[in-house]
N, C-alpha and C positions, 0 to 999 in steps of 0.2 A: 495625422498620418502617422504610423507606429514610427519612432526612431530608431528602428532595427530594421524596416524597412526603408527610410530615407538615407541611411547609411549606405544601406547597400544600394539605393539610386544614385549617390554622389559617387560610387566609388564605377559606376557606371562611366561616368561620364569621361575617365580617363581614357578608357575606350573608343571615342569618339574619334571620326577621321578629322585632319583639320578643318574642312570643307564645314563638316557636320557642327564643329565647335564655332566655327564663323558665325552661321543661320540661326545657333542657339543665343550668342551673345547679341546678335541684332535684333532679336527677338526680344528678348531680355531685358533690352534697352530702349524698346516701345517702336523700335524704326518703321515698322508697318502696321502699327497700333493705329494711328489714326488715319490714315490710307483705307486700312479695314474696316473704321468706322465708319468713313463716308460711305464708300460703298454700300454697305448694309445698308443706311439709314436712305440712300437714292435708291436701292432696288424696292426695300419697302416702298415707297411711296409708287413706286410703278406698279406694284401689286395689287393696290386697293386708293387709286389715283380719282376722289370726290372729295367736295367741299366738307371740311371738319365742322362747321359750323351749319351749314345749309344743307349737307348731303345731296348736292347737284352734282350730274358727273359730268357738266359741262365745264374745263378749266383751261386755263393754259398757262404755260412756261411763263415766269414771271422774273425771272434772274436767278442770283445764285447768292447765298449769303454764309461764309467758311464755307466753301466749297461743297454745301447742301443746296440742293433746285429751289427754288422756291414757287409757287404757283397761285395764282390769281382766281379766283370764281368769277363765273360770266354771269351769275346770276345775283348773288349776293356784296361782290366787288372787293371781297375779304381777300386778304392775304394769310399762306398757312406755308410750312413745311411738312416733310414727314411725321415729323417729331410736335407738331402741333396737338395737343388734349392728350399724350404722353406723359410720363412721368420724366422724361428727358427734356422736354422743352424748355426748360430753364436752365439748365447747365449751361455755365460758358466753355468747362473744358470737356466737351463730346465726348473725345477721342481717349480721355482717362477713363 
């Protein structure tokens, strides 16, 4: 970002209402980030609910891990979640 443009943006922060400042502070501190990330992950699972190991469509819910829904394939009996097979699968701090 251009330095002049950034300074202009910072100057506009002074024009925010108290409510808007509280919302901005909450967002910057990450108060909703983890909930947003979990919601996105769970929505992704619902969009394409098939086993990533054998591509079978017959799966069942199999508990939760870190607020993320797990599934079990009825064909190969392996468990997975929406992140299995994705670059985010091995992350410990997914909300970050």
